DRENDO-1510 file (C-alpha; in Angstrom, 1 decimal, always signed):
<recs>
REC; n; res; u; v; w
REC; 1; MET; -54.4; +115.5; -67.1 .
REC; 2; ASP; -56.3; +113.2; -64.8 .
REC; 3; GLU; -58.4; +112.1; -67.6 .
REC; 4; LYS; -55.4; +111.1; -69.6 .
REC; 5; ASN; -54.1; +109.1; -66.8 .
REC; 6; GLU; -57.3; +107.2; -66.5 .
REC; 7; THR; -57.1; +106.5; -70.2 .
REC; 8; ILE; -53.6; +105.3; -69.9 .
REC; 9; GLN; -54.1; +102.6; -67.1 .
REC; 10; PRO; -54.2; +99.1; -68.6 .
REC; 11; GLU; -57.1; +97.0; -68.4 .
REC; 12; SER; -57.0; +94.3; -65.7 .
REC; 13; GLN; -56.2; +90.9; -67.1 .
REC; 14; PRO; -58.6; +88.1; -66.5 .
REC; 15; GLU; -57.3; +85.4; -64.0 .
REC; 16; PRO; -56.6; +82.1; -65.7 .
REC; 17; GLU; -59.1; +79.4; -65.0 .
REC; 18; ILE; -57.8; +76.2; -63.4 .
REC; 19; SER; -59.2; +73.4; -65.2 .
REC; 20; GLU; -61.1; +70.8; -63.4 .
REC; 21; SER; -58.9; +68.0; -64.8 .
REC; 22; VAL; -55.8; +69.4; -63.1 .
REC; 23; GLU; -57.7; +69.6; -59.8 .
REC; 24; VAL; -58.8; +66.0; -60.2 .
REC; 25; GLU; -55.3; +64.8; -60.9 .
REC; 26; GLN; -54.0; +66.6; -57.8 .
REC; 27; GLN; -56.6; +65.0; -55.7 .
REC; 28; ASP; -55.8; +61.5; -57.0 .
REC; 29; GLN; -52.1; +61.8; -56.3 .
REC; 30; GLU; -51.1; +60.5; -52.8 .
REC; 31; PRO; -48.9; +62.8; -50.8 .
REC; 32; LEU; -45.3; +61.8; -51.0 .
REC; 33; GLU; -43.7; +60.6; -47.7 .
REC; 34; PRO; -40.6; +62.5; -46.7 .
REC; 35; GLU; -37.4; +60.5; -47.4 .
REC; 36; PRO; -35.7; +59.3; -44.2 .
REC; 37; THR; -32.7; +61.3; -43.2 .
REC; 38; LYS; -29.5; +59.3; -43.3 .
REC; 39; ASP; -27.4; +59.1; -40.1 .
REC; 40; ILE; -24.2; +60.9; -40.8 .
REC; 41; SER; -21.6; +59.4; -38.4 .
REC; 42; PRO; -18.6; +61.4; -37.7 .
REC; 43; GLU; -15.4; +60.2; -39.3 .
REC; 44; LYS; -13.1; +58.1; -37.1 .
REC; 45; LYS; -10.0; +59.9; -35.9 .
REC; 46; PRO; -6.6; +58.1; -36.4 .
REC; 47; PRO; -5.1; +56.8; -33.1 .
REC; 48; SER; -2.8; +59.2; -31.4 .
REC; 49; LYS; +1.0; +58.7; -31.1 .
REC; 50; PHE; +0.7; +57.5; -27.5 .
REC; 51; VAL; -1.8; +54.8; -28.4 .
REC; 52; ARG; +0.3; +53.6; -31.2 .
REC; 53; PHE; +3.3; +53.6; -28.9 .
REC; 54; LEU; +1.4; +51.7; -26.2 .
REC; 55; ARG; +0.2; +49.1; -28.8 .
REC; 56; LYS; +3.8; +48.5; -30.0 .
REC; 57; GLY; +5.0; +48.2; -26.4 .
REC; 58; LEU; +2.3; +45.6; -25.6 .
REC; 59; ILE; +3.1; +43.6; -28.7 .
REC; 60; GLY; +6.8; +43.8; -27.8 .
REC; 61; LEU; +6.2; +42.6; -24.3 .
REC; 62; ALA; +4.0; +39.7; -25.6 .
REC; 63; ILE; +6.8; +38.6; -27.9 .
REC; 64; VAL; +9.4; +38.8; -25.1 .
REC; 65; ALA; +7.1; +36.9; -22.8 .
REC; 66; ALA; +6.6; +34.2; -25.5 .
REC; 67; VAL; +10.3; +33.9; -26.1 .
REC; 68; PHE; +11.0; +33.7; -22.3 .
REC; 69; PHE; +8.4; +31.1; -21.8 .
REC; 70; ALA; +9.7; +29.0; -24.8 .
REC; 71; GLY; +13.2; +29.3; -23.3 .
REC; 72; PHE; +11.9; +28.2; -19.9 .
REC; 73; LEU; +10.2; +25.2; -21.3 .
REC; 74; THR; +13.2; +24.2; -23.3 .
REC; 75; ASP; +15.5; +24.6; -20.3 .
REC; 76; HIS; +13.0; +22.6; -18.2 .
REC; 77; PHE; +12.8; +19.7; -20.7 .
REC; 78; VAL; +16.6; +19.8; -21.3 .
REC; 79; ARG; +17.6; +19.9; -17.6 .
REC; 80; TYR; +14.7; +18.4; -15.6 .
REC; 81; ALA; +13.1; +16.0; -17.9 .
REC; 82; PRO; +16.0; +13.5; -17.8 .
REC; 83; ALA; +16.2; +13.9; -14.0 .
REC; 84; ALA; +12.5; +13.3; -13.7 .
REC; 85; LYS; +12.8; +10.2; -15.8 .
REC; 86; GLU; +15.7; +9.0; -13.7 .
REC; 87; LEU; +13.7; +9.7; -10.5 .
REC; 88; GLU; +10.8; +7.8; -11.9 .
REC; 89; GLN; +13.1; +4.8; -12.7 .
REC; 90; ALA; +14.6; +5.1; -9.2 .
REC; 91; ASN; +11.1; +5.1; -7.7 .
REC; 92; GLN; +10.2; +2.0; -9.8 .
REC; 93; GLU; +13.4; +0.2; -8.7 .
REC; 94; LEU; +12.7; +1.1; -5.1 .
REC; 95; SER; +9.1; -0.2; -5.5 .
REC; 96; ASP; +10.4; -3.4; -7.0 .
REC; 97; LEU; +13.0; -3.8; -4.2 .
REC; 98; GLU; +10.3; -3.2; -1.5 .
REC; 99; GLU; +8.1; -5.8; -3.2 .
REC; 100; GLU; +11.0; -8.2; -3.3 .
REC; 101; ASN; +11.9; -7.4; +0.3 .
REC; 102; ASP; +8.2; -8.1; +1.3 .
REC; 103; CYS; +8.4; -11.4; -0.5 .
REC; 104; LEU; +11.7; -12.3; +1.2 .
REC; 105; THR; +10.3; -11.2; +4.5 .
REC; 106; SER; +7.2; -13.4; +4.1 .
REC; 107; ALA; +9.4; -16.3; +2.9 .
REC; 108; ASN; +11.7; -15.8; +5.9 .
REC; 109; GLN; +8.8; -15.6; +8.3 .
REC; 110; ALA; +7.4; -18.8; +6.8 .
REC; 111; ALA; +10.9; -20.4; +7.1 .
REC; 112; ASN; +11.2; -19.4; +10.7 .
REC; 113; GLU; +7.7; -20.8; +11.5 .
REC; 114; GLU; +8.7; -24.0; +9.8 .
REC; 115; ILE; +12.0; -24.1; +11.7 .
REC; 116; ALA; +10.1; -23.5; +14.9 .
REC; 117; THR; +7.7; -26.3; +14.1 .
REC; 118; LEU; +10.7; -28.5; +13.2 .
REC; 119; GLU; +12.4; -27.6; +16.4 .
REC; 120; ALA; +9.3; -28.4; +18.4 .
REC; 121; GLU; +9.0; -31.7; +16.6 .
REC; 122; LEU; +12.8; -32.4; +17.1 .
REC; 123; THR; +12.4; -31.5; +20.8 .
REC; 124; ALA; +9.4; -33.8; +21.1 .
REC; 125; ALA; +11.3; -36.6; +19.2 .
REC; 126; THR; +14.3; -36.1; +21.5 .
REC; 127; ALA; +12.1; -36.4; +24.6 .
REC; 128; ASN; +10.5; -39.5; +23.2 .
REC; 129; MET; +13.9; -41.0; +22.5 .
REC; 130; LYS; +15.2; -40.2; +25.9 .
REC; 131; PHE; +12.1; -41.6; +27.6 .
REC; 132; TYR; +12.2; -44.9; +25.8 .
REC; 133; GLN; +15.9; -45.2; +26.3 .
REC; 134; VAL; +15.4; -44.9; +30.1 .
REC; 135; LEU; +12.5; -47.3; +30.0 .
REC; 136; VAL; +14.6; -49.9; +28.0 .
REC; 137; ASP; +17.6; -49.5; +30.3 .
REC; 138; VAL; +15.5; -50.1; +33.4 .
REC; 139; ASN; +13.7; -53.1; +31.9 .
REC; 140; THR; +17.1; -54.6; +30.8 .
REC; 141; ALA; +18.4; -54.1; +34.4 .
REC; 142; ARG; +15.3; -55.9; +35.7 .
REC; 143; ILE; +15.9; -58.8; +33.4 .
REC; 144; GLU; +19.5; -59.1; +34.4 .
REC; 145; LEU; +18.6; -59.0; +38.1 .
REC; 146; PHE; +16.0; -61.7; +37.5 .
REC; 147; MET; +18.8; -63.7; +35.9 .
REC; 148; GLU; +21.0; -62.9; +39.0 .
REC; 149; ASP; +23.5; -61.1; +36.8 .
REC; 150; ILE; +24.3; -58.1; +38.9 .
REC; 151; GLU; +27.2; -56.8; +36.8 .
REC; 152; SER; +25.1; -56.8; +33.6 .
REC; 153; ALA; +22.3; -55.0; +35.5 .
REC; 154; GLN; +24.7; -52.4; +36.7 .
REC; 155; ALA; +26.1; -52.0; +33.1 .
REC; 156; ALA; +22.5; -51.6; +31.7 .
REC; 157; LEU; +22.0; -48.6; +34.0 .
REC; 158; THR; +25.3; -46.9; +33.2 .
REC; 159; ASP; +23.8; -44.2; +30.9 .
REC; 160; THR; +20.3; -44.2; +32.5 .
REC; 161; GLN; +21.1; -41.4; +34.9 .
REC; 162; ASP; +22.3; -39.0; +32.1 .
REC; 163; ASN; +19.3; -39.8; +29.9 .
REC; 164; LEU; +16.9; -39.2; +32.9 .
REC; 165; GLU; +18.7; -35.9; +33.5 .
REC; 166; ASP; +17.9; -34.8; +29.9 .
REC; 167; LEU; +14.3; -35.9; +30.3 .
REC; 168; LEU; +13.7; -34.0; +33.6 .
REC; 169; PRO; +12.6; -30.7; +31.9 .
REC; 170; PHE; +9.8; -32.5; +30.1 .
REC; 171; ILE; +8.8; -34.4; +33.3 .
REC; 172; GLU; +8.6; -31.2; +35.2 .
REC; 173; GLU; +6.0; -29.8; +32.8 .
REC; 174; VAL; +3.6; -32.7; +33.6 .
REC; 175; ASP; +4.6; -33.9; +37.1 .
REC; 176; ALA; +7.0; -31.8; +39.2 .
REC; 177; GLU; +7.0; -34.3; +42.1 .
REC; 178; LEU; +8.2; -37.2; +39.9 .
REC; 179; ALA; +10.8; -34.9; +38.4 .
REC; 180; LEU; +12.3; -34.6; +41.9 .
REC; 181; SER; +11.9; -38.2; +43.1 .
REC; 182; LEU; +12.9; -40.2; +40.1 .
REC; 183; PRO; +16.6; -39.2; +40.0 .
REC; 184; ARG; +17.0; -40.0; +43.7 .
REC; 185; ARG; +15.3; -43.3; +43.5 .
REC; 186; LEU; +17.4; -44.3; +40.5 .
REC; 187; GLU; +20.6; -43.4; +42.3 .
REC; 188; LEU; +19.5; -45.5; +45.4 .
REC; 189; ILE; +18.6; -48.5; +43.1 .
REC; 190; ILE; +22.0; -48.4; +41.4 .
REC; 191; ALA; +23.9; -48.1; +44.7 .
REC; 192; GLY; +22.0; -51.0; +46.3 .
REC; 193; LEU; +22.0; -53.6; +43.5 .
REC; 194; GLU; +25.1; -55.4; +44.7 .
REC; 195; ARG; +24.1; -55.3; +48.4 .
REC; 196; ASP; +20.4; -56.2; +48.0 .
REC; 197; PRO; +19.5; -57.3; +44.5 .
REC; 198; GLU; +16.0; -58.5; +45.5 .
REC; 199; THR; +15.0; -55.0; +46.8 .
REC; 200; GLY; +16.7; -53.5; +43.8 .
REC; 201; LEU; +14.4; -55.6; +41.5 .
REC; 202; ILE; +11.3; -54.4; +43.4 .
REC; 203; ASP; +12.4; -50.8; +43.2 .
REC; 204; LEU; +13.1; -51.2; +39.4 .
REC; 205; GLU; +9.5; -52.6; +38.9 .
REC; 206; LEU; +8.0; -49.6; +40.7 .
REC; 207; PHE; +10.3; -47.3; +38.7 .
REC; 208; VAL; +9.0; -48.8; +35.5 .
REC; 209; LYS; +5.4; -48.4; +36.7 .
REC; 210; ASP; +6.0; -44.6; +37.2 .
REC; 211; LEU; +7.6; -44.3; +33.8 .
REC; 212; LEU; +4.6; -46.0; +32.1 .
REC; 213; GLU; +2.2; -43.6; +33.8 .
REC; 214; LEU; +4.3; -40.7; +32.3 .
REC; 215; GLU; +4.3; -42.2; +28.8 .
REC; 216; PRO; +1.0; -40.7; +27.5 .
REC; 217; LEU; +2.0; -37.3; +28.9 .
REC; 218; LEU; +5.5; -37.2; +27.5 .
REC; 219; VAL; +5.4; -39.1; +24.3 .
REC; 220; VAL; +4.1; -37.2; +21.3 .
REC; 221; ASP; +3.0; -39.0; +18.2 .
</recs>
């Protein structure tokens, strides 16, 4: 039996030989690099109902705010723009009036200064006139006394006292003593012409001398 089994066993097959060409080809081939793995991102989830509601609410609020702002601007320009323009015009008119008032004030000040100058000149001219009128009256009285015409001498001095009274404020500014003595002396001269014309003539000469000393102080060119 055993002998039969030994006879039945198949003969071992010879291993196939690997050709040298196949080995050479495998050596020549470069090892293949592994392909990079692709990133597989997870799929985006759709927004939830709350997020969608919040977005719609924000968009609605933005629209309402835009409408409100537009209405505010419209109301502002409709209501306040004309008022602002009127206010600007009023300010411009006020500025023009102030400028005009400044010009008038300057003109008025210049006019007042000119009036003051003219008044000073008029006062000086009046003083000059009064002074020369007194001087002429006294010289006329001297001439009439020299001609022994007492009545004409008295007539020449009729208005001299009044003119001298008007001249006294100017005389006081330059010589207070003469301002006191001249009216008294003139009164005595007029009172004594008829009684003592010779003394009156001398007194009139002294009176003229005092007036001539005052002339450069009183008379203004």
